[in-house]
C-alpha positions as CSV (number, residue, x, y, z in Angstrom):
1,M,-23.4,-166.2,159.6
2,T,-20.5,-166.7,157.2
3,L,-18.5,-164.0,155.6
4,A,-20.0,-164.9,152.2
5,L,-23.6,-164.1,153.2
6,P,-23.3,-160.3,153.2
7,A,-21.4,-160.6,149.9
8,Y,-24.2,-162.7,148.4
9,I,-26.8,-160.2,149.6
10,A,-24.9,-157.3,148.0
11,L,-24.4,-159.3,144.8
12,S,-28.1,-160.2,144.7
13,I,-29.0,-156.5,145.1
14,A,-26.5,-155.7,142.3
15,I,-28.1,-158.2,140.0
16,F,-31.6,-156.9,140.7
17,L,-30.5,-153.3,140.0
18,E,-28.8,-154.4,136.8
19,V,-31.9,-156.2,135.6
20,V,-34.1,-153.2,136.4
21,G,-31.6,-150.8,134.9
22,T,-31.4,-152.8,131.7
23,T,-35.2,-153.0,131.5
24,L,-35.3,-149.2,131.9
25,L,-32.7,-148.9,129.2
26,Q,-35.1,-150.5,126.8
27,Q,-37.9,-148.1,128.0
28,S,-35.7,-145.0,127.7
29,Q,-36.0,-145.3,123.9
30,Q,-32.3,-144.5,123.3
31,F,-32.2,-141.9,126.1
32,T,-35.1,-139.9,124.6
33,R,-37.4,-140.4,127.6
34,A,-36.1,-138.6,130.7
35,V,-37.7,-140.6,133.6
36,P,-36.6,-144.1,132.4
37,T,-33.1,-142.7,131.5
38,V,-32.6,-141.1,135.0
39,L,-33.9,-144.2,136.8
40,M,-31.7,-146.4,134.6
41,A,-28.6,-144.4,135.6
42,L,-29.5,-144.6,139.3
43,C,-29.9,-148.4,139.0
44,Y,-26.6,-148.8,137.3
45,G,-24.9,-146.6,139.8
46,G,-26.4,-148.6,142.7
47,M,-25.5,-151.8,140.9
48,F,-21.8,-150.8,140.8
49,Y,-21.9,-149.8,144.5
50,F,-23.4,-153.1,145.6
51,M,-21.1,-155.1,143.3
52,S,-18.1,-153.3,145.0
53,L,-19.4,-154.5,148.4
54,A,-19.5,-158.1,147.1
55,L,-15.9,-157.7,145.9
56,R,-14.8,-157.0,149.5
57,S,-14.9,-160.7,150.2
58,M,-15.4,-162.5,146.9
59,P,-13.0,-162.8,143.9
60,L,-13.6,-160.6,140.9
61,G,-14.0,-163.5,138.5
62,I,-16.6,-165.2,140.6
63,V,-18.6,-162.0,141.2
64,Y,-18.5,-161.2,137.6
65,A,-19.5,-164.7,136.5
66,I,-22.5,-164.8,138.8
67,W,-23.5,-161.3,138.1
68,S,-23.3,-161.6,134.3
69,G,-24.8,-165.1,134.2
70,M,-27.8,-164.3,136.3
71,G,-28.2,-160.9,134.6
72,I,-28.3,-162.5,131.2
73,V,-31.0,-165.0,132.2
74,L,-33.1,-162.5,134.2
75,V,-32.9,-159.8,131.5
76,A,-34.0,-162.4,128.9
77,L,-36.9,-163.3,131.1
78,M,-37.8,-159.7,131.5
79,G,-37.8,-159.3,127.7
80,L,-40.1,-162.3,127.5
81,I,-42.5,-161.1,130.2
82,V,-42.4,-157.3,129.8
83,F,-41.7,-156.8,126.1
84,K,-43.2,-160.1,124.7
85,Q,-39.9,-161.0,123.1
86,T,-39.5,-164.6,122.1
87,L,-36.7,-167.0,122.7
88,D,-35.9,-169.9,120.4
89,I,-34.7,-173.3,121.6
90,A,-31.0,-172.4,121.1
91,A,-31.4,-169.4,123.4
92,I,-33.2,-171.4,126.0
93,I,-30.5,-174.1,125.9
94,G,-27.8,-171.5,126.1
95,M,-29.4,-169.9,129.1
96,A,-29.8,-173.2,130.8
97,M,-26.1,-173.8,130.4
98,I,-25.4,-170.4,131.9
99,L,-27.5,-171.3,134.9
100,G,-25.7,-174.6,135.2
101,G,-22.4,-172.8,135.2
102,V,-23.6,-170.5,138.0
103,A,-24.9,-173.5,140.0
104,V,-21.5,-175.3,139.6
105,I,-19.8,-172.2,141.0
106,H,-22.1,-172.0,143.9
107,L,-22.1,-175.7,144.7
108,F,-18.6,-176.8,143.9
109,S,-16.1,-174.0,143.7
110,A,-13.7,-173.3,146.5
111,S,-13.0,-169.9,144.9
112,V,-16.1,-168.3,146.2
113,A,-14.6,-167.3,149.5
114,H,-10.9,-166.4,150.0
């Protein structure tokens, strides 16, 4: 087991919680619905905790790039699936480029572990 594995698990959990929290943000209807608002806050709090665990062994820029890139794509997919929001070709191309950037970081960057 490498040192990066626990960091990637923590980062994956942080990404998951961010996506769920952002989905709940939409469902909170501008904080007018108590249950989605409280669950959203819990998800965001957990997200920051797990992100801080990833930061123990990964550089801030790499953690943030992976978290934000994956979060953008997954939240857009949640919007598509859950809220029936549509994506135009420019949005799809842009998200493909974001995923490509995350893949480059994972596959080729020596900055991931320090």
